[in-house]
C-alpha positions in Angstrom: 0.0 0.0 0.0 1.3 3.5 -0.8 2.6 5.5 2.1 0.0 8.2 3.2 0.4 11.2 5.5 -1.2 11.1 8.9 -4.4 13.1 9.2 -4.0 16.4 10.9 -0.3 16.7 10.3 -0.1 17.8 6.7 -2.6 18.7 4.0 -3.6 15.9 1.7 -2.2 16.3 -1.8 -3.4 14.9 -5.2 -0.9 12.0 -5.1 -2.0 11.0 -1.6 -5.7 11.0 -2.4 -5.1 9.1 -5.7 -2.9 6.5 -3.9 -5.6 6.0 -1.3 -8.3 5.4 -3.9 -6.1 3.0 -5.9 -5.3 1.1 -2.7 -8.9 1.0 -1.6 -10.9 0.1 -4.7 -14.0 -0.8 -2.5 -14.0 2.6 -0.7 -17.1 3.9 -2.6 -18.9 0.6 -1.9 -18.3 1.2 1.8 -19.2 4.9 1.6 -21.8 5.3 -1.3 -22.9 8.7 0.1 -19.5 10.1 -0.8 -19.9 8.9 -4.4 -23.3 10.4 -4.7 -21.9 13.8 -3.7 -18.9 13.8 -6.1 -19.2 16.1 -9.1 -16.6 16.2 -11.9 -16.2 19.3 -14.2 -17.3 18.6 -17.8 -16.0 20.1 -21.0 -19.3 22.0 -21.5 -18.8 23.8 -18.2 -21.5 21.8 -16.3 -20.8 19.2 -13.6 -21.5 15.5 -14.0 -21.4 12.6 -11.6 -18.4 10.5 -11.2 -20.1 7.6 -12.9 -21.0 9.8 -15.9 -17.4 10.9 -16.1 -16.2 7.2 -16.0 -18.6 6.4 -18.9 -17.2 9.4 -20.8 -13.6 8.2 -20.2 -14.4 4.7 -21.3 -16.1 5.9 -24.4 -13.0 7.9 -25.3 -10.8 4.9 -24.7 -13.0 2.7 -26.9 -12.8 5.3 -29.7 -9.0 5.3 -29.4 -8.9 1.5 -29.5 -11.2 1.4 -32.6 -8.9 3.9 -34.4 -5.9 1.7 -33.6 -7.7 -1.4 -34.8 -8.6 0.3 -38.1 -5.0 1.3 -38.5 -3.8 -2.2 -37.9 -6.3 -3.6 -40.4 -5.2 -1.1 -43.0 -1.5 -2.0 -42.5 -2.4 -5.7 -42.8 -4.2 -5.1 -46.0 -1.3 -3.1 -47.4 1.1 -5.8 -46.4 -1.1 -8.5 -48.1 -1.2 -6.4 -51.3 2.6 -5.9 -51.3 3.2 -9.6 -50.8 0.8 -10.4 -53.7 2.6 -8.0 -56.0 6.0 -9.4 -55.1 4.7 -12.9 -55.7 3.5 -11.9 -59.2 6.8 -10.3 -59.9 8.6 -13.5 -58.9 6.4 -15.6 -61.2 7.0 -13.3 -64.2 10.8 -13.4 -63.6 10.8 -17.2 -63.4 8.8 -17.5 -66.6 11.1 -15.3 -68.6 12.9 -17.3 -71.4 15.9 -15.0 -71.8 17.5 -11.7 -70.5 15.5 -9.5 -72.8 12.2 -11.0 -71.9 13.1 -10.9 -68.2 13.8 -7.2 -68.3 10.7 -6.5 -70.3 8.6 -8.4 -67.8 10.3 -6.6 -64.9 9.5 -3.3 -66.4 5.9 -4.3 -67.2 5.2 -5.6 -63.7 6.6 -2.5 -62.0 4.4 -0.3 -64.1 1.2 -2.3 -63.8 1.5 -3.7 -60.2 3.8 -1.2 -58.4 2.3 2.0 -59.9 5.6 3.1 -61.5 5.4 6.0 -63.9 9.0 5.4 -65.1 11.4 2.5 -64.7 15.1 2.6 -65.2 17.3 -0.5 -65.3 21.0 0.0 -65.3 23.2 -3.1 -65.6 27.0 -3.3 -65.0 27.8 -6.2 -67.3 30.2 -7.4 -69.9 27.4 -7.9 -72.5 29.0 -8.1 -75.9 28.0 -5.5 -78.5 27.0 -8.3 -80.8 24.3 -9.5 -78.3 21.4 -7.9 -80.1 18.7 -9.3 -77.8 20.4 -7.9 -74.7 21.0 -4.5 -76.3 17.4 -4.3 -77.5 16.1 -4.9 -73.9 14.8 -2.0 -71.7 18.0 -1.9 -69.7 21.0 0.3 -70.2 24.4 -1.6 -70.2 27.2 0.6 -68.8 30.7 0.1 -67.5 30.8 0.2 -63.7 33.4 2.9 -63.7 31.4 5.1 -66.1 31.7 8.8 -65.0 28.0 9.4 -64.4 28.0 6.6 -61.8 30.1 8.7 -59.5 26.8 10.4 -58.5 25.7 7.1 -57.0 28.9 6.3 -55.1 27.3 6.9 -51.6 24.2 4.9 -52.6 26.3 1.9 -53.8 28.4 2.1 -50.6 25.3 2.1 -48.4 24.2 -1.1 -50.1 20.4 -0.6 -49.4 17.4 0.9 -51.1 16.8 4.6 -51.1 13.5 6.4 -51.2 12.9 10.1 -51.9 14.0 12.8 -54.3 17.2 12.2 -56.2 19.7 14.8 -57.2 19.3 16.3 -60.7 22.4 14.5 -62.2 21.1 11.2 -60.8 17.6 11.8 -62.3 19.0 12.8 -65.7 21.2 9.7 -65.9 18.3 7.4 -65.0 15.4 9.0 -66.8 16.9 11.3 -69.4 14.4 13.9 -70.7 11.7 12.6 -68.4 13.7 13.4 -65.3 11.8 16.6 -64.6 8.5 14.7 -64.2 9.9 12.5 -61.4 8.7 13.7 -58.0 10.0 10.7 -56.0 12.0 7.6 -56.7 12.8 4.2 -55.2 16.4 3.3 -56.0 17.4 -0.3 -55.5 20.8 -2.0 -55.7 20.9 -5.2 -57.7 23.2 -7.6 -55.8 25.6 -6.8 -53.0 27.1 -3.4 -53.4 25.0 -3.2 -56.6 27.4 -5.6 -58.3 24.9 -6.2 -61.1 23.4 -2.8 -61.4 20.7 -0.4 -60.3 16.9 -0.5 -60.5 15.0 2.8 -60.3 11.2 3.1 -59.9 10.1 6.7 -60.6 6.8 8.3 -59.7 5.4 11.7 -60.5 4.0 12.0 -57.0 6.4 13.3 -54.3 4.6 11.1 -51.7 4.7 7.8 -53.4 8.3 7.1 -52.5 8.7 9.4 -49.6 11.9 9.2 -47.5 9.9 7.8 -44.6 8.7 4.8 -46.6 9.9 1.4 -45.3 12.4 -0.4 -47.6 11.8 -4.1 -46.6 9.8 -4.9 -49.7 12.2 -2.9 -51.9 15.0 -5.1 -50.5 13.0 -8.2 -51.4 12.4 -6.9 -54.9 16.2 -6.2 -55.4 17.1 -9.7 -54.2 14.5 -11.3 -56.5 15.7 -9.4 -59.6 19.4 -9.9 -58.8 18.8 -13.7 -58.4 17.0 -13.9 -61.7 19.6 -11.7 -63.5 22.8 -13.3 -62.2 22.9 -16.4 -64.4 21.9 -14.4 -67.5 24.7 -11.9 -67.1 27.6 -14.3 -67.0 
């Protein structure tokens, strides 16, 4: 039981009264006349009984719990939708017959399922110039030490997806003359330290890939794409 001051020695303070009521939950059962006399100020300015105040507090708590439950349901639905999209992406990658089809399927799924307005695939590979199928694919094949890639040095070193607004040189390298329309972007390394390349998903909306967006699913996408690409880039 909480320590309480002796009557007649000191004035009772809020903590003492609160401690007494917590320690003696049956107090109002023993002294119902006290409960009947208690009045609690209401937001409207009027006074209400303690029981009415308790009902009001409980209603407020229920509304708070309902809001939290709705939020949890919305998060669960969003997670289910993300898992379904990644599953569809994996199926499309596995069904691809060659590198060109794989990259085309990747681009199509990102546009149709992940609401991408623009997609940029940059591969660091030794693809021969005579490989017409690869060169005709949606990807850009560049040397890993190409000067424009200096703008991505910190991203490659960080070795994790990045969401938000990219710098103008980065946007221009990835999206060319469409760079000005990109409001936000998800940039994903393909392989450890982006050993295979970069995948950029661009959106016109600044909020679609906001910096606060979680990157767990983007990491999964990068791993799926890198696993599918690796045997085709040897």
